[in-house]
MDTraj code that builds the backbone (N, CA, C; nanometers):
import mdtraj as md
import numpy as np

residues = "MET THR ASN ARG ARG ARG PRO ASP TRP LEU VAL HIS GLN LEU PRO VAL GLY MET ILE GLU ASP ASP PHE LEU VAL ARG PHE VAL ARG ILE PHE GLN THR VAL ALA ASP THR MET GLN LEU GLN ALA ASP ASN VAL GLN HIS LEU PHE ASP VAL ALA VAL ALA PRO ASP VAL MET VAL ARG THR ILE GLY GLN TRP LEU GLY LEU ASP TRP VAL ASP PRO SER LEU PRO ASP ALA LEU GLN ARG ARG ILE VAL ARG GLU TYR SER ALA GLY LEU LEU TRP ARG GLY THR LYS SER GLY MET GLU ARG LEU LEU GLN LEU ILE CYS GLY GLY GLU VAL MET VAL GLU ASP ASN GLY GLY VAL PHE ALA GLU GLY THR THR VAL VAL SER SER PRO HIS VAL LYS MET SER VAL SER SER THR GLY TRP THR THR GLU ALA ASP LEU LEU ARG ILE VAL ALA GLY GLU LEU PRO ALA ASN VAL THR PHE GLU LEU ILE VAL ASP GLY ARG THR ILE TYR PRO VAL THR ASN ARG ALA THR VAL ALA ALA GLY ALA THR SER".split()
xyz = np.array([
    [1.0941, -0.0317, 1.5157],
    [1.1630, 0.1092, 1.4647],
    [1.0988, 0.1848, 1.5533],
    [1.1767, 0.2415, 1.6760],
    [1.1617, 0.3075, 1.8092],
    [1.1628, 0.4714, 1.7631],
    [1.0747, 0.5113, 1.7995],
    [1.0405, 0.6880, 1.7907],
    [1.1614, 0.7244, 1.9355],
    [1.2605, 0.8073, 1.8250],
    [1.3616, 0.8771, 1.9314],
    [1.3294, 1.0137, 1.9297],
    [1.2712, 1.1106, 1.8768],
    [1.1959, 1.2747, 1.8785],
    [1.1221, 1.2047, 2.0259],
    [1.1423, 1.3186, 2.0395],
    [1.0439, 1.4158, 2.1674],
    [0.9183, 1.3748, 2.1220],
    [0.8253, 1.3728, 2.2548],
    [0.7053, 1.3697, 2.2036],
    [0.6959, 1.5239, 2.1812],
    [0.7326, 1.6401, 2.2301],
    [0.7001, 1.7341, 2.1870],
    [0.8072, 1.7879, 2.1152],
    [0.8100, 1.7313, 2.0247],
    [1.0086, 1.7952, 1.9499],
    [0.9385, 1.9098, 1.8724],
    [0.7820, 1.9332, 1.8119],
    [0.7458, 2.0762, 1.7688],
    [0.8158, 2.1977, 1.8464],
    [0.6613, 2.1565, 1.9277],
    [0.6830, 2.2826, 2.0291],
    [0.8187, 2.2999, 2.1163],
    [0.8897, 2.2015, 2.1259],
    [1.0365, 2.2866, 2.2061],
    [1.0792, 2.3449, 2.1204],
    [1.0960, 2.3704, 1.9717],
    [1.2104, 2.4217, 1.8779],
    [1.1449, 2.5876, 1.8924],
    [1.0152, 2.6297, 1.9519],
    [0.9545, 2.7332, 1.9642],
    [1.0376, 2.8414, 2.0764],
    [1.0483, 2.9954, 2.0402],
    [1.1854, 3.0663, 2.1879],
    [1.0198, 3.0223, 2.2882],
    [1.1402, 3.0821, 2.3892],
    [1.0824, 3.0812, 2.5259],
    [0.9736, 3.1426, 2.5163],
    [0.9568, 3.3212, 2.4447],
    [0.8662, 3.3856, 2.4905],
    [0.7100, 3.2945, 2.3961],
    [0.7279, 3.2661, 2.3235],
    [0.6389, 3.1648, 2.2207],
    [0.5537, 3.0590, 2.2876],
    [0.6502, 3.0077, 2.4028],
    [0.5817, 2.8473, 2.5029],
    [0.4786, 2.9264, 2.5581],
    [0.5224, 3.0303, 2.6356],
    [0.4183, 3.0793, 2.6915],
    [0.2837, 3.1588, 2.7081],
    [0.2550, 3.1355, 2.5331],
    [0.1431, 3.1447, 2.4791],
    [0.0729, 3.0209, 2.4685],
    [-0.0618, 3.0222, 2.5478],
    [-0.0900, 2.8570, 2.5080],
    [-0.1632, 2.8489, 2.3943],
    [-0.2923, 2.9726, 2.3328],
    [-0.3269, 2.9370, 2.1896],
    [-0.2103, 2.8861, 2.1568],
    [-0.1031, 2.9325, 2.0686],
    [0.0156, 2.9379, 2.0281],
    [0.0824, 2.7600, 2.0232],
    [0.1086, 2.7277, 2.1677],
    [0.1279, 2.5493, 2.2193],
    [0.0298, 2.5019, 2.1368],
    [-0.0942, 2.5334, 2.1534],
    [-0.2268, 2.4613, 2.0798],
    [-0.2017, 2.4336, 1.9387],
    [-0.1439, 2.5630, 1.9335],
    [-0.1736, 2.5217, 1.7162],
    [-0.0419, 2.4684, 1.7184],
    [0.0227, 2.4685, 1.7396],
    [0.1761, 2.4091, 1.6855],
    [0.1258, 2.2647, 1.7350],
    [0.0736, 2.2788, 1.8119],
    [0.0585, 2.1205, 1.8331],
    [-0.0259, 2.0462, 1.7342],
    [-0.0922, 2.1243, 1.6469],
    [-0.1983, 2.0507, 1.5485],
    [-0.0862, 2.0154, 1.4602],
    [0.0096, 2.1244, 1.3822],
    [0.1081, 2.0722, 1.2926],
    [0.2153, 1.9629, 1.3594],
    [0.2284, 1.9487, 1.4783],
    [0.3296, 1.8344, 1.5134],
    [0.2339, 1.6951, 1.4846],
    [0.0907, 1.7127, 1.5691],
    [0.0645, 1.5480, 1.5141],
    [0.0257, 1.4964, 1.3347],
    [0.0266, 1.6220, 1.3265],
    [0.0091, 1.5996, 1.1256],
    [0.1232, 1.5270, 1.1267],
    [0.2826, 1.6290, 1.1634],
    [0.3760, 1.5969, 1.1268],
    [0.3954, 1.4440, 1.1506],
    [0.3696, 1.4288, 1.2806],
    [0.4172, 1.2483, 1.3656],
    [0.3679, 1.2040, 1.2387],
    [0.2456, 1.1749, 1.2163],
    [0.1676, 1.1201, 1.0865],
    [0.2755, 1.0610, 1.0377],
    [0.3662, 1.1861, 0.9620],
    [0.3655, 1.1758, 0.8614],
    [0.5199, 1.0880, 0.8310],
    [0.5603, 1.1753, 0.9620],
    [0.7061, 1.0999, 0.9931],
    [0.7095, 0.9085, 1.0500],
    [0.5600, 0.8874, 1.1442],
    [0.5343, 0.7907, 1.1362],
    [0.5466, 0.6689, 1.0335],
    [0.5179, 0.7757, 0.8919],
    [0.5063, 0.6619, 0.8144],
    [0.5882, 0.6587, 0.7402],
    [0.7266, 0.7863, 0.7807],
    [0.8185, 0.7424, 0.6875],
    [0.9189, 0.6407, 0.7475],
    [0.9420, 0.6299, 0.8495],
    [0.9476, 0.5456, 0.9607],
    [0.9205, 0.3967, 0.9187],
    [0.7925, 0.3689, 0.8916],
    [0.7706, 0.2492, 0.8155],
    [0.7604, 0.1992, 0.7327],
    [0.8437, 0.3546, 0.5909],
    [0.8531, 0.2658, 0.4437],
    [0.9223, 0.1323, 0.4405],
    [0.9724, 0.1003, 0.5229],
    [1.0593, -0.0359, 0.4620],
    [0.9738, -0.1640, 0.5168],
    [0.8737, -0.1426, 0.6041],
    [0.8200, -0.2308, 0.5767],
    [0.6862, -0.2256, 0.4917],
    [0.6694, -0.1949, 0.4313],
    [0.6001, -0.1307, 0.2554],
    [0.5993, -0.2452, 0.2291],
    [0.6774, -0.3001, 0.1994],
    [0.6936, -0.4138, 0.0875],
    [0.7497, -0.5223, 0.1824],
    [0.7036, -0.5801, 0.2428],
    [0.7322, -0.6856, 0.3468],
    [0.5718, -0.7848, 0.3392],
    [0.5912, -0.8328, 0.2845],
    [0.4426, -0.8894, 0.2450],
    [0.3889, -0.9592, 0.3984],
    [0.4664, -0.9922, 0.4491],
    [0.4322, -1.0511, 0.6262],
    [0.3757, -0.9550, 0.7056],
    [0.3818, -0.8525, 0.6958],
    [0.3384, -0.7268, 0.7722],
    [0.2571, -0.5908, 0.6824],
    [0.2743, -0.6052, 0.5703],
    [0.2087, -0.4843, 0.4267],
    [0.0599, -0.4769, 0.4959],
    [0.0044, -0.3954, 0.4961],
    [-0.1746, -0.3824, 0.4332],
    [-0.1866, -0.4728, 0.3297],
    [-0.3209, -0.5424, 0.3286],
    [-0.3859, -0.6211, 0.2306],
    [-0.3980, -0.5838, 0.1267],
    [-0.3947, -0.3816, 0.0808],
    [-0.4112, -0.3963, -0.0186],
    [-0.2301, -0.3732, -0.0693],
    [-0.1826, -0.3571, -0.0302],
    [-0.0507, -0.3941, -0.0812],
    [-0.0084, -0.4847, -0.1099],
    [-0.0387, -0.5629, 0.0161],
    [0.0305, -0.7149, -0.1146],
    [-0.0434, -0.7962, -0.1987],
    [-0.1100, -0.6899, -0.2018],
    [-0.2440, -0.7816, -0.3743],
    [-0.1934, -0.6798, -0.4614],
    [-0.1322, -0.5155, -0.4554],
    [-0.0869, -0.4732, -0.5642],
    [0.0820, -0.5005, -0.5481],
    [0.1451, -0.5670, -0.4820],
    [0.2992, -0.6418, -0.4867],
    [0.2649, -0.7859, -0.5831],
    [0.1663, -0.8173, -0.5680],
    [0.1153, -0.9190, -0.6723],
    [0.0849, -0.8568, -0.7518],
    [0.0407, -0.7929, -0.8478],
    [-0.0036, -0.7565, -0.8776],
    [0.1225, -0.7014, -1.0073],
    [0.2149, -0.6408, -0.9163],
    [0.3443, -0.5742, -0.9977],
    [0.4623, -0.7478, -1.0484],
    [0.4196, -0.8405, -0.9788],
    [0.4854, -0.9705, -1.0259],
    [0.3600, -1.0401, -1.1291],
    [0.3140, -0.9425, -1.1505],
    [0.2269, -1.0572, -1.2499],
    [0.1389, -1.1460, -1.2219],
    [0.0900, -1.1397, -1.1251],
    [-0.0127, -1.2392, -1.0248],
    [-0.1410, -1.1831, -1.0632],
    [-0.2007, -1.1840, -1.2010],
    [-0.3374, -1.0840, -1.1475],
    [-0.4698, -1.2077, -1.1492],
    [-0.3772, -1.3378, -1.1147],
    [-0.4273, -1.4251, -1.0569],
    [-0.5195, -1.4628, -0.8980],
    [-0.4608, -1.3379, -0.8236],
    [-0.4934, -1.3406, -0.7237],
    [-0.6172, -1.3069, -0.6758],
    [-0.7096, -1.4014, -0.5975],
    [-0.8412, -1.3890, -0.5757],
    [-0.8717, -1.2722, -0.4440],
    [-0.8933, -1.1411, -0.4986],
    [-0.9156, -1.1053, -0.3191],
    [-1.0401, -1.1674, -0.1821],
    [-1.0738, -1.2340, -0.2440],
    [-1.2178, -1.3091, -0.1520],
    [-1.1222, -1.4330, -0.0746],
    [-0.9941, -1.4652, -0.1070],
    [-0.9256, -1.5748, -0.0395],
    [-0.8845, -1.4912, 0.0544],
    [-0.9097, -1.5185, 0.1976],
    [-0.8473, -1.5278, 0.2808],
    [-0.7055, -1.4646, 0.2840],
    [-0.6775, -1.3042, 0.3767],
    [-0.5163, -1.2624, 0.3498],
    [-0.4187, -1.3164, 0.3455],
    [-0.4483, -1.4241, 0.5000],
    [-0.2529, -1.4968, 0.5033],
    [-0.2092, -1.6044, 0.4158],
    [-0.3650, -1.6244, 0.3093],
    [-0.3284, -1.6876, 0.1636],
    [-0.2669, -1.6192, 0.0323],
    [-0.3086, -1.5403, 0.0742],
    [-0.2694, -1.4184, -0.0533],
    [-0.1588, -1.4258, 0.0023],
    [-0.1128, -1.2933, 0.1056],
    [0.0206, -1.3378, 0.1327],
    [0.1139, -1.4429, 0.1035],
    [0.0660, -1.5922, 0.1209],
    [0.1368, -1.6847, 0.1433],
    [0.1537, -1.7393, -0.0206],
    [0.0378, -1.6512, -0.0817],
    [0.0773, -1.6769, -0.2530],
    [0.1466, -1.5960, -0.3043],
    [0.1424, -1.4732, -0.2619],
    [0.2599, -1.3522, -0.2956],
    [0.4435, -1.3456, -0.2688],
    [0.4074, -1.4562, -0.1678],
    [0.5834, -1.4509, -0.0626],
    [0.5983, -1.5931, -0.1585],
    [0.5482, -1.7059, -0.2209],
    [0.5415, -1.7636, -0.2626],
    [0.6452, -1.7960, -0.3847],
    [0.5528, -1.7205, -0.4349],
    [0.5483, -1.6943, -0.6206],
    [0.6624, -1.5794, -0.6289],
    [0.6903, -1.5167, -0.5576],
    [0.8311, -1.4257, -0.5195],
    [0.9303, -1.5183, -0.5825],
    [0.9589, -1.6080, -0.4542],
    [1.0212, -1.6874, -0.4639],
    [1.0709, -1.7430, -0.5732],
    [0.9314, -1.7951, -0.6162],
    [0.9820, -1.9274, -0.7795],
    [1.0272, -1.8379, -0.8536],
    [1.0223, -1.7252, -0.8306],
    [1.0348, -1.6404, -1.0072],
    [1.1976, -1.6550, -1.0906],
    [1.2496, -1.7319, -1.0004],
    [1.4190, -1.7789, -1.0750],
    [1.3958, -1.9170, -1.1016],
    [1.2534, -1.9298, -1.0666],
    [1.2472, -2.1241, -1.2047],
    [1.0913, -2.0429, -1.2776],
    [1.0550, -2.0300, -1.3679],
    [0.9425, -1.9899, -1.4131],
    [1.0007, -2.0524, -1.5358],
    [0.9169, -2.1231, -1.5618],
    [0.9171, -2.1447, -1.7110],
    [0.9974, -2.3061, -1.7088],
    [1.0339, -2.3400, -1.5686],
    [1.1047, -2.4827, -1.6143],
    [0.9916, -2.5385, -1.4962],
    [1.0399, -2.6688, -1.5841],
    [0.9932, -2.7781, -1.4407],
    [0.9329, -2.7743, -1.2845],
    [1.0551, -2.7309, -1.2874],
    [1.1318, -2.7438, -1.1128],
    [0.9813, -2.5741, -1.0896],
    [0.9415, -2.5033, -1.1683],
    [0.9188, -2.3857, -1.1220],
    [0.7299, -2.4146, -1.1291],
    [0.7342, -2.4746, -1.2371],
    [0.5656, -2.5413, -1.2731],
    [0.5408, -2.6136, -1.1179],
    [0.5789, -2.7104, -1.0916],
    [0.6147, -2.7830, -1.0003],
    [0.5634, -2.7129, -0.8367],
    [0.6076, -2.6117, -0.8128],
    [0.6088, -2.5301, -0.7350],
    [0.4973, -2.4278, -0.7471],
    [0.4544, -2.3876, -0.8231],
    [0.3447, -2.2504, -0.8235],
    [0.2535, -2.4113, -0.8190],
    [0.2000, -2.5147, -0.8972],
    [0.1020, -2.5729, -0.9299],
    [0.0922, -2.6942, -0.7510],
    [0.1965, -2.7048, -0.6804],
    [0.2212, -2.6999, -0.5498],
    [0.1835, -2.6253, -0.4469],
    [0.1544, -2.5091, -0.4970],
    [0.1173, -2.3378, -0.4431],
    [-0.0617, -2.3454, -0.4486],
    [-0.0990, -2.3662, -0.5839],
    [-0.2073, -2.3797, -0.5642],
    [-0.3549, -2.4619, -0.5984],
    [-0.2641, -2.5956, -0.5846],
    [-0.3397, -2.6985, -0.5524],
    [-0.3192, -2.7806, -0.4432],
    [-0.2058, -2.7905, -0.4134],
    [-0.1603, -2.8634, -0.3168],
    [-0.1698, -3.0044, -0.3067],
    [-0.1503, -3.0900, -0.2411],
    [-0.2032, -3.2662, -0.2729],
    [-0.1058, -3.2501, -0.3340],
    [-0.0741, -3.3733, -0.4564],
    [-0.0017, -3.4625, -0.5746],
    [-0.0231, -3.3636, -0.6867],
    [0.1132, -3.3413, -0.7056],
    [0.1256, -3.2435, -0.7849],
    [0.2478, -3.3581, -0.9249],
    [0.2244, -3.3334, -1.0257],
    [0.3155, -3.4420, -1.1065],
    [0.3349, -3.3796, -1.2422],
    [0.4416, -3.3427, -1.2931],
    [0.4859, -3.2342, -1.4334],
    [0.5870, -3.2826, -1.4417],
    [0.5720, -3.3668, -1.5839],
    [0.6609, -3.4298, -1.7084],
    [0.6959, -3.3267, -1.8397],
    [0.8120, -3.3734, -1.8386],
    [0.8405, -3.3064, -1.9579],
    [0.8928, -3.3325, -2.0944],
    [0.9517, -3.2780, -2.1892],
    [1.0532, -3.3653, -2.2486],
    [1.1487, -3.2779, -2.3420],
    [1.1494, -3.1937, -2.2333],
    [1.2481, -3.0662, -2.2649],
    [1.3856, -3.1443, -2.1640],
    [1.4775, -3.0835, -2.2107],
    [1.6082, -3.0895, -2.1701],
    [1.7465, -2.9706, -2.2474],
    [1.8629, -3.0170, -2.2047],
    [1.9768, -2.9322, -2.2711],
    [2.0634, -2.9923, -2.3398],
    [2.0471, -2.9385, -2.4876],
    [2.1046, -3.0171, -2.5796],
    [2.2046, -3.0045, -2.6518],
    [2.3387, -3.1106, -2.6767],
    [2.4797, -2.9999, -2.7939],
    [2.4221, -2.8869, -2.8249],
    [2.4717, -2.8470, -2.8736],
    [2.4921, -2.7734, -3.0071],
    [2.5119, -2.8163, -3.0981],
    [2.4319, -2.7499, -3.1792],
    [2.3863, -2.8278, -3.3116],
    [2.2878, -2.9627, -3.3210],
    [2.2657, -2.9636, -3.2093],
    [2.1724, -3.1231, -3.2277],
    [2.0389, -3.0555, -3.2351],
    [1.9601, -3.1750, -3.3330],
    [1.8149, -3.1312, -3.3724],
    [1.7344, -3.1796, -3.2541],
    [1.6919, -3.1359, -3.2329],
    [1.5116, -3.1830, -3.1432],
    [1.4115, -3.1827, -3.1892],
    [1.3602, -3.3361, -3.2300],
    [1.2814, -3.3600, -3.3272],
    [1.1444, -3.3561, -3.2874],
    [1.0993, -3.3221, -3.1565],
    [0.9802, -3.2890, -3.1124],
    [0.9856, -3.1811, -3.0162],
    [0.8647, -3.1190, -3.0690],
    [0.8141, -2.9898, -2.9875],
    [0.7829, -2.9923, -2.8507],
    [0.8132, -2.8871, -2.8014],
    [0.8106, -2.9041, -2.6162],
    [0.6913, -2.9101, -2.5702],
    [0.6568, -2.9825, -2.4903],
    [0.5206, -3.0504, -2.4493],
    [0.5716, -3.0968, -2.2907],
    [0.5049, -3.0396, -2.1920],
    [0.4574, -3.0406, -2.0734],
    [0.3267, -3.1456, -2.0400],
    [0.3210, -3.2459, -1.8938],
    [0.2106, -3.3165, -1.8887],
    [0.2045, -3.2861, -1.7832],
    [0.1186, -3.1830, -1.7311],
    [0.0649, -3.2001, -1.5473],
    [-0.0259, -3.2634, -1.4652],
    [-0.0461, -3.3253, -1.3812],
    [-0.1321, -3.3564, -1.3970],
    [-0.1180, -3.3407, -1.1966],
    [-0.2720, -3.3285, -1.1587],
    [-0.2596, -3.2948, -1.0035],
    [-0.3798, -3.3186, -0.9328],
    [-0.3811, -3.3118, -0.8207],
    [-0.5170, -3.4479, -0.7430],
    [-0.6576, -3.3451, -0.7341],
    [-0.5890, -3.2165, -0.7711],
    [-0.7427, -3.1134, -0.7202],
    [-0.7086, -2.9997, -0.7700],
    [-0.7448, -2.8769, -0.8000],
    [-0.7866, -2.7493, -0.8350],
    [-0.7408, -2.6519, -0.6882],
    [-0.7273, -2.6893, -0.5803],
    [-0.7272, -2.6192, -0.4803],
    [-0.8211, -2.4964, -0.4444],
    [-0.7596, -2.4262, -0.4350],
    [-0.8382, -2.3058, -0.3916],
    [-0.8340, -2.2212, -0.5404],
    [-0.8685, -2.2712, -0.6726],
    [-0.9108, -2.2136, -0.8119],
    [-1.0511, -2.3261, -0.8705],
    [-1.1128, -2.2386, -0.9843],
    [-1.1479, -2.2537, -1.0446],
    [-1.0666, -2.3570, -1.1704],
    [-1.1594, -2.5041, -1.2565],
    [-1.1170, -2.5826, -1.3270],
    [-1.0178, -2.4475, -1.4610],
    [-1.1640, -2.3418, -1.4954],
    [-1.0888, -2.2352, -1.5580],
    [-0.9341, -2.1998, -1.5652],
    [-0.9771, -2.1058, -1.3800],
    [-0.9027, -1.9962, -1.3810],
    [-0.7097, -2.1250, -1.3605],
    [-0.7374, -2.2359, -1.3153],
    [-0.6348, -2.2795, -1.2933],
    [-0.5581, -2.3122, -1.4773],
    [-0.6332, -2.3223, -1.5443],
    [-0.5436, -2.3505, -1.6945],
    [-0.5339, -2.2194, -1.7017],
    [-0.6187, -2.0937, -1.6939],
    [-0.5595, -1.9572, -1.7342],
    [-0.4358, -1.9915, -1.7065],
    [-0.4519, -2.0056, -1.5606],
    [-0.2546, -1.9590, -1.5048],
    [-0.1828, -2.0228, -1.5641],
    [-0.1806, -2.1782, -1.5612],
    [-0.0940, -2.2615, -1.6725],
    [-0.0733, -2.2259, -1.7666],
    [-0.1073, -2.2403, -1.8764],
    [-0.0977, -2.1090, -1.9630],
    [-0.0155, -1.9683, -1.9794],
    [-0.0690, -1.9035, -1.8233],
    [0.0046, -1.8109, -1.8795],
    [0.1582, -1.8351, -1.8176],
    [0.1935, -1.9335, -1.7768],
    [0.3119, -1.9131, -1.7091],
    [0.4303, -2.0345, -1.7856],
    [0.3567, -2.0986, -1.8724],
    [0.4481, -2.1559, -1.9827],
    [0.5006, -2.0647, -2.0671],
    [0.6588, -2.0831, -2.1258],
    [0.6520, -2.0767, -2.2895],
    [0.5930, -2.0911, -2.3959],
    [0.5688, -1.9771, -2.4719],
    [0.4507, -1.9580, -2.5217],
    [0.4064, -2.0618, -2.7144],
    [0.5822, -2.1082, -2.6695],
    [0.5736, -2.2493, -2.7456],
    [0.5846, -2.4068, -2.6941],
    [0.5038, -2.4020, -2.6189],
    [0.5296, -2.5567, -2.5223],
    [0.3243, -2.5390, -2.5126],
    [0.3267, -2.6901, -2.5923],
    [0.1839, -2.7789, -2.5911],
    [0.1735, -2.8280, -2.4520],
    [0.0913, -2.8497, -2.3896],
    [0.0479, -2.9284, -2.2956],
    [-0.0606, -2.9862, -2.2454],
    [-0.0674, -3.0631, -2.1242],
    [-0.1911, -3.1523, -2.0756],
    [-0.2066, -3.0963, -1.9879],
    [-0.3557, -3.0866, -1.9217],
    [-0.3349, -3.0661, -1.7500],
    [-0.4663, -3.1988, -1.7444],
    [-0.4094, -3.2617, -1.6328],
    [-0.5341, -3.3492, -1.5451],
    [-0.5479, -3.3169, -1.4264],
    [-0.6466, -3.3422, -1.4303],
    [-0.7052, -3.2673, -1.2826],
    [-0.7706, -3.4232, -1.2236],
    [-0.7683, -3.4625, -1.1133],
    [-0.7768, -3.5516, -1.0422],
    [-0.8438, -3.7097, -1.1442],
    [-0.7506, -3.7464, -1.2275],
    [-0.7513, -3.8207, -1.3305],
    [-0.8217, -3.7551, -1.4895],
    [-0.8755, -3.6567, -1.4805],
    [-0.9754, -3.6040, -1.5649],
    [-0.8874, -3.4993, -1.6502],
    [-0.8751, -3.4826, -1.7763],
    [-0.8082, -3.4077, -1.9097],
    [-0.8816, -3.3118, -1.9166],
    [-0.8479, -3.1926, -1.8393],
    [-0.9610, -3.0404, -1.8059],
    [-0.8529, -2.9682, -2.0135],
    [-0.7610, -3.0623, -2.0362],
    [-0.6624, -2.9917, -2.1343],
    [-0.6003, -3.0667, -2.1991],
    [-0.5968, -3.0670, -2.3454],
    [-0.6172, -2.9955, -2.4221],
    [-0.7784, -3.0960, -2.3889],
    [-0.8748, -3.0426, -2.5039],
    [-1.0628, -3.0592, -2.3995],
    [-1.0613, -3.1601, -2.6349],
    [-1.0900, -3.2343, -2.5903],
    [-1.1419, -3.3471, -2.7034],
    [-1.2336, -3.4298, -2.7033],
    [-1.3152, -3.3544, -2.8031],
    [-1.4057, -3.3737, -2.8265],
    [-1.4758, -3.5515, -2.9081],
    [-1.5213, -3.6122, -2.7780],
    [-1.5054, -3.7971, -2.8759],
    [-1.5732, -3.8017, -2.9900],
    [-1.6941, -3.7115, -3.0439],
    [-1.7546, -3.7407, -3.1010],
    [-1.6321, -3.7221, -3.2477],
    [-1.5862, -3.5626, -3.2094],
    [-1.5165, -3.5678, -3.3713],
    [-1.3854, -3.6715, -3.3907],
    [-1.3067, -3.6984, -3.2545],
    [-1.2278, -3.7993, -3.2420],
    [-1.3240, -3.9348, -3.3070],
    [-1.4241, -3.9803, -3.3096],
    [-1.4868, -4.0901, -3.3363],
    [-1.5272, -4.1011, -3.4779],
    [-1.5546, -3.9551, -3.5277],
    [-1.6262, -3.9737, -3.6898],
    [-1.4820, -3.9570, -3.7586],
    [-1.3875, -3.8788, -3.6753],
    [-1.2475, -3.8925, -3.7537],
    [-1.2219, -4.0456, -3.7880],
    [-1.2132, -4.1124, -3.6990],
    [-1.1555, -4.2821, -3.7066],
    [-1.2356, -4.3519, -3.8317],
    [-1.3540, -4.2996, -3.8660],
    [-1.4700, -4.3956, -3.9345],
    [-1.4360, -4.3665, -4.0831],
    [-1.4157, -4.1803, -4.0787],
    [-1.3992, -4.1742, -4.2298],
    [-1.2047, -4.2269, -4.2754],
])
top = md.Topology()
chain = top.add_chain()
for i, resn in enumerate(residues, 1):
    res = top.add_residue(resn, chain, resSeq=i)
    for name in ("N", "CA", "C"):
        top.add_atom(name, md.element.get_by_symbol(name[0]), res)
traj = md.Trajectory(xyz[None], top)
């Protein structure tokens, strides 16, 4: 937005006799400078919530408002902005297969596969199995396995069980092979 105020807008409002007093004019310019800063901030408030141009700290704050407590502040600013922008665009799909695919693609990049046994069922239809999601990604992307697991668990509905596979390795649920082997022999 262009500033349509005169550069001397406050001084210009002084009565003619006061404009001739050099000290008074310099004194009023101090307040004009402060007011200019405040007016500039008010003029730009519409951009404060635009993640493309908002200050970095505001981008992280917007992310926290959206529930993104997992955005690492050490990530490059452009990536943080992308995460907040794309996550907010996908909020309508949260808790769905499509939403999880979008989220995993955002975090991990590369190949993402999400399979679920959910669906839409007619009223009165009994669903025999509990909701389960199997997710497979080629890498953890910019996050650690522990953080990826925490993010995925936080995004899924509470009643859903899941499997998380990274680069062919099942990282969740963790099965203790010794316990499984001992259980098979007893």
